[in-house]
RODO-2510 file (C-alpha; in nm, 4 decimals, decimal comma):
residues 77
     n   res          X          Y          Z
     1     m     1,3650     4,1156    -0,2155
     2     e     1,0905     3,8381    -0,2078
     3     k     1,2559     3,4807    -0,1753
     4     t     1,0744     3,2594    -0,4723
     5     s     1,2011     2,9006    -0,3388
     6     d     1,2767     2,7470    -0,0355
     7     a     1,5032     2,4655    -0,1359
     8     t     1,7390     2,4064    -0,4397
     9     g     1,8239     2,0824    -0,6588
    10     r     1,5801     1,8551    -0,8023
    11     e     1,2925     1,6518    -0,5956
    12     t     0,9791     1,4523    -0,6956
    13     a     0,6494     1,6235    -0,7041
    14     v     0,3047     1,4505    -0,7498
    15     l    -0,0139     1,6429    -0,9044
    16     d    -0,3114     1,6392    -0,6868
    17     g    -0,7079     1,6545    -0,8553
    18     g    -0,7644     1,7744    -1,2134
    19     p    -0,7084     1,6254    -1,5137
    20     a    -0,3686     1,5519    -1,4269
    21     d    -0,4278     1,3755    -1,0725
    22     g    -0,1497     1,1438    -0,9700
    23     m     0,1143     1,2522    -1,2537
    24     r     0,4389     1,2461    -1,0792
    25     m     0,7563     1,4427    -1,2257
    26     t     1,0777     1,5986    -1,0891
    27     v     1,1011     1,9815    -1,0366
    28     s     1,3889     2,2018    -0,9762
    29     d     1,4050     2,4565    -0,7100
    30     r     1,0352     2,4243    -0,5708
    31     p     0,8251     2,6108    -0,8278
    32     r     0,5269     2,8052    -0,6802
    33     v     0,3119     2,6685    -1,0072
    34     i     0,3118     2,3945    -1,2465
    35     q     0,0943     2,4612    -1,5634
    36     v    -0,0139     2,1422    -1,7593
    37     t    -0,1206     2,1707    -2,1081
    38     y    -0,3372     1,9466    -2,3307
    39     p    -0,3637     1,9896    -2,6910
    40     c    -0,7129     2,0452    -2,8456
    41     q    -0,8431     1,9691    -3,2165
    42     p    -0,9206     2,3096    -3,3624
    43     e    -1,1765     2,2956    -3,6471
    44     a    -1,0988     2,5241    -3,9748
    45     a    -0,7619     2,7049    -3,8248
    46     p    -0,5559     2,8600    -3,9990
    47     h    -0,2104     2,6843    -4,0920
    48     g     0,0065     2,6728    -3,7818
    49     v    -0,2328     2,7370    -3,5161
    50     r    -0,2376     2,5718    -3,2063
    51     v    -0,5057     2,5328    -2,9339
    52     e    -0,4188     2,4134    -2,5801
    53     g    -0,6260     2,3456    -2,2655
    54     v    -0,4244     2,5236    -1,9591
    55     y    -0,4467     2,3768    -1,6053
    56     v    -0,2697     2,5337    -1,3059
    57     y    -0,1288     2,3225    -1,0042
    58     r    -0,0253     2,5431    -0,6950
    59     r     0,2378     2,4219    -0,4355
    60     d     0,0816     2,2975    -0,1171
    61     y     0,3474     2,4729     0,1580
    62     r     0,2286     2,2191     0,4267
    63     v     0,4202     1,9511     0,2559
    64     t     0,7847     2,0179     0,3355
    65     g     0,9471     1,6816     0,2182
    66     e     0,8905     1,4441    -0,1155
    67     p     0,7122     1,3803    -0,2942
    68     l     0,6088     1,7653    -0,2891
    69     r     0,2387     1,8249    -0,3798
    70     y     0,0786     2,0702    -0,6238
    71     g    -0,2961     2,0976    -0,5860
    72     f    -0,5481     2,1772    -0,8835
    73     d    -0,6410     2,5344    -0,8822
    74     i    -0,9859     2,5044    -1,0302
    75     a    -1,0068     2,9184    -1,0643
    76     s    -0,7457     2,9513    -1,2874
    77     p    -0,6385     3,0857    -1,5342
***
């Protein structure tokens, strides 16, 4: 079975690059990926439809202490 995290508990993390550059947050159990979304304004959309831009940040495994660092993945999704 593959181990999905190498720590437990809550830690500070920072996003590096992309639209959320410098944003800090608290994460639990060192997730591999952080997803950031921004709302977009649709034109003439049906009632209840939401549109969001999605940006993916991947954990930098070279950083082992706080703040953990997540780099912008320009190729995702």
